[in-house]
C-alpha positions in Angstrom: -8.3 17.4 70.4 -5.5 16.2 73.4 -6.5 12.7 74.9 -6.5 11.7 78.7 -4.1 10.1 80.7 -4.0 6.7 80.0 -2.3 4.9 83.1 1.2 3.8 82.6 0.6 6.0 78.7 2.7 8.9 77.9 0.9 12.1 77.6 -0.3 12.9 73.8 1.5 16.0 72.7 -1.0 18.5 71.0 0.6 19.3 67.1 -0.2 22.6 65.9 -2.2 23.1 63.3 -1.6 24.8 59.9 -3.6 28.1 61.0 -1.8 28.1 64.3 1.4 28.1 61.9 -0.1 30.7 60.3 -0.9 32.7 62.7 2.7 32.3 64.5 4.3 33.5 61.4 1.9 36.3 60.6 3.0 37.5 64.1 6.4 37.5 63.9 7.0 39.1 60.3 4.0 41.6 61.9 5.9 42.5 64.7 9.5 42.8 63.3 7.8 45.0 60.6 7.1 47.3 63.2 10.1 47.1 64.8 12.0 48.4 61.8 9.4 51.0 61.1 9.8 52.8 64.8 13.5 52.5 64.2 13.2 53.9 60.9 12.0 56.9 62.4 13.9 57.3 65.5 16.9 57.3 62.9 15.7 59.8 60.4 14.8 62.1 63.4 17.5 61.8 65.4 19.2 63.4 62.2 21.6 60.2 61.6 20.1 59.8 57.9 22.8 62.4 57.2 23.1 66.3 56.9 20.2 67.8 55.6 21.2 69.5 52.1 19.0 72.1 50.0 17.6 75.6 50.4 15.2 75.2 53.3 17.9 73.2 55.0 19.7 75.5 58.1 21.6 74.4 60.9 19.8 75.4 64.2 22.3 75.9 67.3 22.3 73.5 70.3 20.6 75.5 73.1 22.7 74.5 75.9 20.9 76.0 78.3 20.2 79.6 80.1 23.0 81.5 80.3 21.9 82.9 83.8 21.7 79.2 85.0 24.8 77.7 83.7 27.1 80.8 85.0 25.5 80.5 88.3 25.9 76.1 88.0 29.4 77.1 87.3 30.1 79.4 89.8 28.6 76.7 92.4 30.0 74.0 90.7 32.5 74.4 88.4 31.8 73.6 84.6 29.5 72.0 83.1 29.5 69.0 80.8 27.7 68.0 77.9 27.5 64.7 76.0 27.2 65.4 72.1 23.5 65.9 71.5 23.9 64.1 68.2 25.5 60.9 69.4 28.9 61.7 67.7 32.4 62.8 69.3 31.8 66.8 70.0 31.1 66.4 73.5 31.5 69.8 75.4 32.6 71.9 78.8 30.4 74.8 79.2 32.9 77.2 81.7 33.7 80.7 82.1 36.2 83.1 80.8 36.8 86.6 82.3 32.9 86.1 82.9 31.9 85.1 79.6 29.9 81.3 78.5 32.5 79.6 76.5 32.0 76.3 75.0 35.0 73.7 75.9 35.9 71.0 73.5 36.0 67.9 75.6 38.8 66.3 73.3 42.5 66.8 74.5 44.7 69.3 72.4 47.5 66.0 72.4 45.0 63.8 71.4 41.9 63.4 69.6 40.8 60.0 71.7 41.9 61.5 74.8 38.5 63.1 76.2 39.2 65.6 79.3 37.7 65.5 82.5 37.4 68.4 84.8 39.8 68.3 88.0 38.0 70.2 90.8 40.9 69.6 93.2 43.3 71.8 90.7 41.3 73.6 89.1 42.3 72.0 85.7 41.0 69.8 83.3 43.0 66.9 82.7 43.1 64.1 79.7 43.5 60.6 79.9 47.4 60.8 80.3 46.9 63.1 83.4 48.2 65.9 81.5 46.5 69.3 83.3 44.6 72.7 81.3 43.3 75.6 81.7 40.7 76.1 80.1 42.4 78.9 77.4 44.3 76.3 76.3 41.3 74.8 75.0 39.9 74.6 71.5 36.0 75.8 71.3 33.2 75.9 69.4 31.5 79.1 68.1 28.3 80.3 70.9 26.2 83.1 71.1 23.8 84.4 73.6 20.9 86.2 71.3 18.9 89.2 73.0 15.6 89.0 71.3 13.4 86.9 69.7 12.2 83.2 70.7 16.1 82.0 72.3 16.8 85.4 74.0 18.6 84.5 77.3 19.8 81.0 76.0 23.7 79.8 75.6 24.0 78.5 71.6 26.6 76.3 70.8 27.6 75.7 67.1 28.9 72.1 67.1 30.2 72.7 62.9 32.9 74.2 63.7 35.9 73.9 66.2 38.0 77.5 67.1 41.8 76.7 68.3 42.4 77.9 71.8 43.2 81.5 72.0 47.0 82.7 71.7 49.2 82.7 75.2 49.3 86.4 75.8 53.1 87.7 76.9 
């Protein structure tokens, strides 16, 4: 209990009882446990817990969206960029070559640690050293547009394997 102020006296500071300290410690521990539990669940759900193994683990390609919509977006505004859906280093550009959608690696052919950006003014990709590339010069990922099933019409990108850029034709 606090004591009233006396004229000219110092105000009394309340002391925490053992029950107050115990309540505070239990509350802090409960908050930490809840936070760590949520972090662990998110870590596992985001796939950062490692690659799935075993007979039931099948890789599913990343769906970048409806192929017709992507084609229209590229025609109207240029290539579409996607960051790596697993927060890694496999971002990609979706572009068109000979009327077909392609998923191009975001990494420069010259340097792995040099991401490409689209330069609409020159209709080329440019790396961090200002080297310019046509889409045909870039590595790419395997893609698919299913004609049947739940994923019909979706542009699917398989990020497991990079395919080297096509050989130039003479």
